[in-house]
ROSE-4610 file (N, C-alpha, C; in Angstrom, 1 decimal, always signed):
// ROSE-4610
residu = [M/M/M/N/N/N/I/I/I/E/E/E/I/I/I/T/T/T/F/F/F/R/R/R/S/S/S/D/D/D/D/D/D/L/L/L/P/P/P/K/K/K/A/A/A/L/L/L/R/R/R/E/E/E/Y/Y/Y/A/A/A/A/A/A/K/K/K/Q/Q/Q/L/L/L/E/E/E/R/R/R/L/L/L/E/E/E/R/R/R/F/F/F/G/G/G/E/E/E/E/E/E/F/F/F/E/E/E/K/K/K/G/G/G/E/E/E/F/F/F/V/V/V/F/F/F/V/V/V/R/R/R/E/E/E/A/A/A/G/G/G/E/E/E/I/I/I/A/A/A/C/C/C/E/E/E/A/A/A/I/I/I/L/L/L/H/H/H/R/R/R/H/H/H/K/K/K/G/G/G/E/E/E/P/P/P/F/F/F/V/V/V/A/A/A/H/H/H/D/D/D/R/R/R/A/A/A/P/P/P/E/E/E/G/G/G/R/R/R/S/S/S/A/A/A/V/V/V/D/D/D/S/S/S/V/V/V/V/V/V/D/D/D/K/K/K/L/L/L/N/N/N/R/R/R/Q/Q/Q/I/I/I/L/L/L/K/K/K/F/F/F/K/K/K/E/E/E/K/K/K/H/H/H/S/S/S/A/A/A/K/K/K/A/A/A/R/R/R/R/R/R/H/H/H/R/R/R/A/A/A/A/A/A/E/E/E]
num = [1/1/1/2/2/2/3/3/3/4/4/4/5/5/5/6/6/6/7/7/7/8/8/8/9/9/9/10/10/10/11/11/11/12/12/12/13/13/13/14/14/14/15/15/15/16/16/16/17/17/17/18/18/18/19/19/19/20/20/20/21/21/21/22/22/22/23/23/23/24/24/24/25/25/25/26/26/26/27/27/27/28/28/28/29/29/29/30/30/30/31/31/31/32/32/32/33/33/33/34/34/34/35/35/35/36/36/36/37/37/37/38/38/38/39/39/39/40/40/40/41/41/41/42/42/42/43/43/43/44/44/44/45/45/45/46/46/46/47/47/47/48/48/48/49/49/49/50/50/50/51/51/51/52/52/52/53/53/53/54/54/54/55/55/55/56/56/56/57/57/57/58/58/58/59/59/59/60/60/60/61/61/61/62/62/62/63/63/63/64/64/64/65/65/65/66/66/66/67/67/67/68/68/68/69/69/69/70/70/70/71/71/71/72/72/72/73/73/73/74/74/74/75/75/75/76/76/76/77/77/77/78/78/78/79/79/79/80/80/80/81/81/81/82/82/82/83/83/83/84/84/84/85/85/85/86/86/86/87/87/87/88/88/88/89/89/89/90/90/90/91/91/91/92/92/92/93/93/93/94/94/94/95/95/95/96/96/96/97/97/97/98/98/98/99/99/99/100/100/100/101/101/101/102/102/102/103/103/103/104/104/104]
x = [+5.7/+5.1/+6.2/+6.0/+6.9/+6.7/+7.8/+7.8/+8.5/+7.8/+8.3/+8.3/+9.4/+9.5/+10.1/+9.3/+9.7/+9.9/+11.0/+11.3/+11.2/+10.3/+10.2/+11.1/+11.8/+12.7/+14.0/+15.1/+16.4/+17.0/+16.5/+17.1/+16.6/+15.9/+15.3/+16.4/+16.5/+17.5/+17.2/+18.2/+18.1/+17.6/+17.9/+17.5/+16.0/+15.3/+13.9/+13.3/+14.0/+13.6/+13.5/+14.6/+14.6/+13.6/+13.4/+12.4/+11.0/+10.7/+9.3/+9.1/+10.1/+10.0/+9.7/+10.4/+10.3/+8.8/+8.3/+7.0/+5.9/+6.1/+5.2/+5.1/+6.2/+6.3/+5.6/+5.5/+4.8/+3.3/+2.8/+1.3/+0.9/+1.9/+1.5/+1.1/+1.3/+0.9/-0.6/-1.4/-2.8/-3.3/-2.4/-2.8/-3.3/-3.5/-3.9/-2.7/-2.9/-1.8/-1.8/-0.8/-0.8/+0.2/-0.2/+0.7/+1.9/+1.5/+2.5/+2.2/+3.3/+3.2/+4.0/+3.4/+4.1/+4.1/+5.2/+5.4/+5.9/+5.3/+5.7/+5.9/+7.1/+7.5/+7.8/+7.3/+7.5/+7.7/+8.8/+9.0/+8.3/+7.3/+6.6/+6.5/+6.9/+6.8/+7.3/+8.5/+9.2/+8.6/+7.6/+7.1/+7.3/+7.1/+7.2/+5.8/+5.4/+4.1/+4.4/+3.6/+3.8/+2.5/+2.5/+1.4/+1.8/+0.9/+1.1/-0.1/+0.2/-0.8/-0.5/-1.4/-1.3/-2.2/-1.7/-2.5/-2.8/-4.1/-4.5/-4.6/-4.7/-4.8/-6.2/-7.2/-8.6/-9.1/-9.9/-10.5/-9.7/-10.3/-9.7/-8.4/-7.5/-6.3/-6.6/-5.8/-5.8/-4.9/-5.4/-4.6/-4.6/-3.5/-3.4/-2.4/-2.7/-1.9/-1.7/-0.5/-0.3/+0.9/+1.0/+2.1/+2.7/+4.0/+4.6/+5.9/+6.4/+7.7/+8.9/+8.7/+9.8/+9.3/+10.1/+9.7/+9.2/+9.9/+9.5/+8.1/+7.8/+6.5/+5.4/+5.7/+4.8/+4.5/+5.6/+5.5/+4.7/+4.9/+4.2/+2.7/+2.3/+0.9/+0.2/+0.9/+0.4/+0.2/+1.1/+1.0/-0.1/-0.3/-1.4/-2.7/-2.8/-4.1/-4.3/-3.3/-3.5/-3.9/-3.3/-3.6/-5.1/-5.6/-7.0/-7.9/-7.5/-8.3/-8.4/-7.3/-7.2/-8.1/-7.9/-8.7/-10.2/-10.6/-12.0/-12.5/-11.7/-12.1/-12.3/-11.3/-11.4/-12.6/-12.8/-14.0/-15.3/-15.4/-16.6/-16.9/-15.9/-16.0/-16.2/-15.5/-15.7/-17.1/-17.6/-19.0/-20.0/-19.8/-20.7/-20.7/-19.5/-19.4/-20.2/-20.0/-20.7/-22.2/-22.6/-24.1/-24.7/-24.0/-24.6/-24.6/-23.6/-23.5/-24.6/-25.0/-26.0/-27.4/-27.6/-28.9/-29.2/-28.2/-28.4/-29.1]
y = [+11.4/+10.8/+10.6/+11.0/+10.8/+9.3/+8.6/+7.2/+7.1/+6.5/+6.3/+4.8/+4.3/+2.8/+2.7/+1.9/+1.7/+0.3/+0.0/-1.4/-1.4/-2.1/-2.2/-3.3/-4.0/-5.0/-4.7/-4.8/-4.5/-5.5/-6.8/-7.8/-8.0/-7.1/-7.2/-6.6/-7.2/-6.7/-5.3/-4.6/-3.2/-3.3/-4.4/-4.5/-4.5/-4.9/-5.0/-3.5/-2.6/-1.2/-0.7/-1.0/-0.5/-1.2/-2.5/-3.3/-2.7/-2.4/-1.9/-0.5/+0.3/+1.6/+1.5/+0.6/+0.5/+0.0/-1.0/-1.5/-0.5/+0.4/+1.4/+2.5/+2.8/+3.8/+3.3/+2.0/+1.4/+1.7/+1.9/+2.2/+3.5/+4.4/+5.7/+5.7/+4.6/+4.4/+4.5/+4.4/+4.5/+5.9/+6.9/+8.2/+8.9/+8.1/+8.7/+9.3/+10.6/+11.3/+11.1/+10.4/+10.1/+11.1/+11.5/+12.4/+11.7/+10.5/+9.8/+8.3/+7.5/+6.1/+5.6/+4.7/+4.2/+2.7/+2.1/+0.7/+0.5/-0.4/-0.8/-2.3/-2.7/-4.1/-4.4/-5.6/-6.1/-7.6/-8.1/-9.5/-10.1/-11.0/-11.6/-13.1/-13.9/-15.3/-16.0/-15.5/-16.1/-15.6/-14.8/-14.2/-12.7/-12.1/-10.7/-10.2/-9.3/-8.6/-7.3/-7.1/-5.9/-5.1/-3.8/-2.9/-1.8/-1.5/-0.4/+0.5/+1.8/+2.8/+3.8/+4.1/+5.1/+6.3/+7.4/+8.6/+9.4/+9.6/+10.4/+11.9/+12.7/+14.2/+14.4/+13.7/+13.9/+12.5/+12.3/+11.0/+10.1/+8.9/+7.9/+7.3/+6.9/+6.3/+4.8/+4.2/+2.8/+2.1/+1.0/+0.3/-1.2/-1.9/-3.3/-3.9/-5.1/-5.8/-7.2/-7.8/-9.2/-9.7/-11.1/-11.7/-12.8/-13.0/-14.0/-14.4/-15.6/-16.0/-15.1/-14.6/-13.7/-12.3/-11.4/-10.0/-9.6/-10.1/-9.8/-10.4/-11.5/-12.1/-11.3/-10.8/-9.9/-8.6/-8.1/-6.8/-7.0/-8.1/-8.4/-8.6/-9.3/-9.5/-8.2/-7.4/-6.1/-5.2/-5.2/-4.3/-4.8/-6.1/-6.7/-6.3/-6.3/-5.9/-4.4/-3.6/-2.1/-1.9/-2.7/-2.6/-2.9/-3.9/-4.3/-3.2/-2.6/-1.5/-0.3/+0.1/+1.2/+1.0/-0.2/-0.5/-0.5/-1.0/-1.1/+0.4/+1.2/+2.6/+3.3/+3.2/+3.9/+3.4/+2.1/+1.6/+2.1/+2.1/+2.6/+4.1/+4.9/+6.3/+6.6/+5.9/+6.2/+5.8/+4.7/+4.3/+5.3/+5.9/+6.9/+8.1/+8.5/+9.7/+9.4/+8.2/+7.8/+7.8/+7.3/+7.2/+8.6/+9.6/+10.9/+11.6/+11.3/+11.9/+11.4/+10.1/+9.4/+10.0/+10.4/+10.9/+12.3/+13.0/+14.4/+14.5]
z = [-3.8/-2.6/-1.6/-0.4/+0.7/+1.2/+1.3/+1.8/+3.1/+4.0/+5.4/+5.7/+6.0/+6.3/+7.7/+8.5/+9.9/+10.2/+10.8/+11.3/+12.9/+13.4/+14.9/+15.4/+14.6/+15.0/+14.3/+15.0/+14.4/+13.5/+13.6/+12.8/+11.4/+10.9/+9.5/+8.6/+7.4/+6.4/+5.8/+5.6/+5.0/+3.6/+2.9/+1.5/+1.4/+2.5/+2.5/+2.4/+3.0/+3.0/+1.5/+0.7/-0.6/-1.5/-1.2/-2.0/-1.7/-0.5/-0.1/-0.7/-0.7/-1.3/-2.8/-3.4/-4.9/-5.2/-4.4/-4.7/-4.4/-3.4/-3.1/-4.2/-4.7/-5.8/-7.1/-7.3/-8.4/-8.4/-7.2/-7.1/-7.6/-7.8/-8.3/-9.8/-10.5/-11.9/-12.1/-11.0/-11.2/-11.4/-11.3/-11.5/-10.2/-9.2/-7.9/-7.3/-6.8/-6.2/-4.7/-4.1/-2.7/-2.0/-0.8/-0.1/+0.5/+1.1/+1.9/+1.9/+1.8/+1.9/+3.1/+3.9/+5.1/+5.1/+5.5/+5.7/+7.1/+7.9/+9.2/+9.2/+9.6/+9.7/+11.2/+11.6/+12.9/+12.9/+13.5/+13.6/+14.8/+14.5/+15.6/+15.4/+16.4/+16.4/+15.1/+14.7/+13.5/+12.2/+12.2/+11.0/+10.9/+9.8/+9.6/+9.4/+10.2/+10.0/+9.3/+8.3/+7.5/+7.4/+7.5/+7.4/+6.4/+5.5/+4.5/+4.6/+4.6/+4.6/+3.5/+2.6/+1.6/+1.9/+2.2/+2.6/+1.3/+1.1/-0.1/+0.3/-0.7/-0.5/+0.2/-0.3/+0.2/+0.4/+1.5/+1.8/+2.7/+2.9/+3.8/+3.1/+3.9/+3.4/+3.0/+2.2/+1.9/+2.9/+3.5/+4.5/+4.2/+4.4/+4.2/+5.2/+5.7/+6.6/+6.1/+6.5/+6.2/+7.0/+7.1/+7.8/+6.8/+6.9/+6.1/+6.7/+6.4/+6.9/+6.4/+5.2/+4.6/+4.3/+4.4/+4.2/+2.9/+1.8/+0.5/+0.1/+0.6/+0.3/+1.1/+2.3/+3.0/+2.3/+1.7/+1.0/-0.3/-1.0/-2.2/-2.0/-0.9/-0.7/-0.2/+0.6/+1.0/-0.2/-1.1/-2.3/-3.2/-3.3/-4.1/-3.4/-2.1/-1.5/-1.7/-1.6/-1.9/-3.4/-4.3/-5.7/-5.9/-5.3/-5.4/-4.8/-3.7/-3.1/-4.0/-4.6/-5.4/-6.7/-7.3/-8.5/-8.2/-7.0/-6.7/-6.4/-5.8/-5.6/-6.9/-7.8/-9.1/-9.9/-9.9/-10.7/-10.1/-8.8/-8.1/-8.5/-8.4/-8.6/-10.1/-11.0/-12.4/-12.8/-12.3/-12.7/-12.2/-11.0/-10.5/-11.4/-11.9/-12.8/-14.1/-14.6/-15.9/-15.7/-14.6/-14.3/-14.2/-13.7/-13.6/-14.9/-15.8/-17.1/-18.0/-17.8/-18.6/-18.3/-17.0/-16.6/-17.1/-17.6/-18.0/-19.3]
């Protein structure tokens, strides 16, 4: 997966870039193959706004937003949101496949 991390504020630490990339790579364990992962960080009113987008090969991307006083906590909450979205998507689609097999 290609990972793109953008800081729209220059005063954010570079260690945050490595931490975000590492956390985004962990989402590949679900077996879903993603084309590209994006993180966008913006410092606004003393908080860090974080947005993550996971582009899939087919279908709509997974998107999550959050704000936090610290960058790592924003990354963690965004990754948790993406985690829940992926699990919900996989459960929904695997249940549909089982339902069709049972009808045969």
